[in-house]
N, C-alpha and C positions, 0 to 999 in steps of 0.2 A: 160298236166296234172300237177297239182300243187303237189309237194312233200312236206310232213311235215318236219320240222327241226328235225335232229336227237337229241335224248335225251342227255343232257349234261353228260359228263363223271363224275363218281363218284370217280375216282381214285384221291388220295390225291396229291396235289402240294408238291414239295420238301419243307421239314420243317413244313408242316402242319400235326400236330398230333392230331387234334380235341380237343386241349386243355389238352391232357394227359401229365402227368409228366414222366411216363414210357410208351412206345408203342413198343411192340415186336410183329412181325408178322412172322410166318413161320421160326423161328430161328433153324438153324441146326449147330451143332458143333461136329465134329468127331476128335477122337484121333486114328490114324492109321485106322483100320478096325472097331473100336468101335464107335458107334454114341451115344454120350452122350446126345445130344439134338436132337429131331427128329420132327421138325416142331412146335415149341413151340410158343404159342400165350399168351401174358400177357399185361394187361392194368392196370395202376395205375393212378387215377385221383387226381387233386389238393385237398389237405385237407384231404385225406382218409388215413386210416390205412388199409393196404392190407396184410392179412395173406398168407404166401406162404409155403405150406405144402407138405411133402413127406418124406419117409424114406431115409437112406443113400443110395447113388447111383441112386437116381431118376433123379437128374440134377439140384437140387436147387443151389449148390455151383457153378456149372459151369455157370449157368445163371448169377449169381451175378457177377462172374468174367468178363463175357462178358459186363455186364452193367458197371463195373468199368474200362473197357478198358484195362483189363489184358489179355484177350484172344480175338482173332479176329474170328469172326464167319465164317463158310464155306458158309452159305447161309441165307437169311432171311433179315428182316428189323428191326433195332433197333434204336429207338430214346429215348434219355434221356435228360429231360429239354429243348426239342427242339433241342438238338445237337447230334452229332455222337460221341458215347463214345470212339471210336477208334481214330478218328482224332482230337477230341476236349477235350482230356482227362484232360490237365492242367486247362483249364477254367471251365470245368464241376466239377472237384474236389474241386473248391473253393465255389461251390454251394451245396455240398452235404457232409454228414458225414457217415462214414462206421465203423461199429463195428463188428468184426469177433468173432467167438465162442471161439477162443483161442488167447488171445492178447499177443504179444511180446513187450516188453519195452526195451528201452535203459537201460543196466545194471547199469551204473554210473549215470544216470539222475534221479533226484527225481520225484515223481508223479506229483507234482506241476509244475515242469519245463516241463514235458512231456504234460500236459494239455495244458499249454501256447503255446508250439510249435505246437501242432496239431491244436489249435485254430487259430493261426496266419496263418498257411497254408490255413485255410478255410475262412479267411477274418476277423478274430477277434472274441473275446468272449464277452459276456455279464458278467461283472465282479461280479455284484449282484447275478446273476444266478449261476455263477461258485461257489461261496462261499456257496450259499444255498444248491447246490447239494453236495458239499463236505461235509456239515454238515448232510444232509439227508442220504447219503450212508456211513456215519461214516468212512470216508476215511482220513488217515493221509497223507497229501501231501508231508511231509518233508522226508519220507522214499525213499530209492533208488530202482530202478526197480528190482534189484537182491534180494531185501528184501521181495518183495510182494508174497503173495500167489496168486494162479490162480484167486480166487474171487476178490482180491483187484486189480489185473491187469484188470479184466473186469470193475471195478468201474472207474479206471482212464480213460479208453476208453469211458465209458458211460458219465462221466461228461464232458469230452472234447467234445463229440458229442452233448449232450443235451444242453450245454451252447453255442455252436456255433451258429453263425447267418446264418443259412443254409435253403434251401427250401426243401431238401429231406434228410431223414435218411434211410440208407440201413443197416438193423441189421440182422446178420446171427447168430442165437443162442446166442443172447446177454446176457442171464442170466445164461449161463453156468457157474457153480461154485458159484453162489450166493445162499445164504440160503433163506428160504421162506419169512422171513421178508424183505430182500433186494428185492426179487422178487415183493412183494407187492408194495413197494416203486417205482420200476421201472415202474410197471403198472400205478401208479398214475402220473408219470412223462409223460409217453406216452399220457395219457388223457390230460395233460397240453399242450404238443406239438400239439395235435389234435385242441385245442381250438385256437391256434395261426395261424391255417390255413396251417400248414406244412404238408407234406406228408411223410408216412413211409411204407417201404417195410419191413415186419417182417417175416423172416424164423425162425421158432420155432419148436422145438420137443415137447414142452409143450402145449398140445392141449387146456387145460383150459385157458392158457394165450392167445392163438389166439382167442378162443371163447370170452373171456372177452373184448379184445381190438379191434379186426378187424371189419371194416365196411363191407369188402367183403373179400372172401376167394378163393384162387386157389389151387387146389389139383393137384400135378404133379406125374405122373407115367411114367417110361420108356421114359424120355425125352420129354413128352407132358403134357399139362394141360388137365385133364380129367374132371374136375368139377370146375366151377367158379361162384361166385354169393354171395349174402348175405346168412347169416346163414338160414334166413327164406326161401329164394328161395331153397337153398340146401335141406332143410327139406321137402319141398313140392315135391321133386323128389324121396322121399323114404318113407318108412312106419312108422306109428305111433303105439306105443305099448299101448294096452289096458289091464288093469287088473281089473276085476269086481267080486264081490260076488253076486251070483244069488240065490234069494230065491226059484226060481223054475226052476232049470237047465234043459236043454234039454236032451232028452234020447240019442240023437245022435248029433254030430257036423256038420253033413253032411248039416244040414238045414241052417247053417250060410254061406251064399254065398259070403259075402264080407270080410270074415276074413280069414287070412292066419295064418299057423303055430299054429292053435287053439289047446288049451290044457284045460282039465277040471280035477280038482282034488277035490273031495268032491263038494263044492259049489263055489270053486274059479276057475275062467276062466282067461286064459291069451291067447293073440293072437296079431297079427299085422294087420294093415289095410292101404291100400293106402290113402294118405291124402284126396284125392278128393272124397273118398268113405266113409269118416268117418261118416257123417250124416246117411247114409244108414245102415252102420254097428251098429251104436247106436240104430237105429230103431229096427233092428233085436234083439238085446240083450235086449232091453226094454220089449219085450214080455216075458221075462223070470223073471221080477221082480228084478231089480238092487237094492241092499241094500248098496253097497259101490262101488266106482269107481275111478280109477286112469287113466288118459290119458296122456302119457308122449311122446313128440315129440323126435325124435332121437337126441342123442348128437353128438357133432362134432366128438367124437371118434368113434361113430358108422358109421357116414357118411365117415370118413376116411377109416376105416377098410373095409367097403363095396367095395372100390375101389381095394383092395388088396386080394380078394378072401378068401380062406379058408386054413385051415391046417397050413403048415410050412410057407407060405407066410404071413399069418395074424399074426402067432407067431413073425415073424421077424419084422413086422410093429409095434406090440405092444412093443417089446423091444426097438425100435427105438424111439417110441413116448413117452415111459414111461407109456403107458396105461395099464389098467387092463382088463381082460376078463369080 
């Protein structure tokens, strides 16, 4: 009897990351009895800006420290630019730039000297871009580290990272301490980085920032990624809000089968609907003569807060993200 050949194994060969810049599978990291990362999966593809979102204590910074080779994982598979961040830390750090949320500079070194030092560690700086970034961020590079405010220390690190000839930027709350004008310039510069084909892992508490910049988003909770995808993909997994003025409102809302959380005050109707059932819900409402209509997809803040339940947990998430109710 002839036997068919077995199906080829789909297991990756060593070093094969499917072209990903960051490939994390089943990452576990414990500190004593506390498990900070509990089977985390994360993929960042070449040329993408990937938003990495979660409140304090969710595991974002621990993940980034593992990626930087500062922590050794207990279990799981981690590949960064095709290498092992624990074993290949020196060579990998020449190919990436990292900006933390609270930058510490050498107190006696000027900002310009710090930029040059960091750039040289990463394989060099684009001098034209360095000067352009200093001008755009309104940074005085002649001041010493001890003289800088928190926001200006962030600017030094951002200029050094953005002017470096690196493949990957790992940014952990990079605009902490910047005013709104500087935040807007930062967003413009990340858009420039994207056109250059470089990759960005952006951990941010400013949801509007992630919403504006990220090609894909991963939301982390209790050491695991619980949602990942483009903003449109995430929106399709939750409900859309409808607000309508009805000329002939229904006597009872029980007849609206596809609408959730329905409310009617005078002739103003509000409710939510599953994205896949939006057409059916609109057909139901159209029977009551719609004279004004607003259909709003869920914001990134709503998607984020959906993962963190209600009551005190949601309040904590709002404080962490800077969001409003």
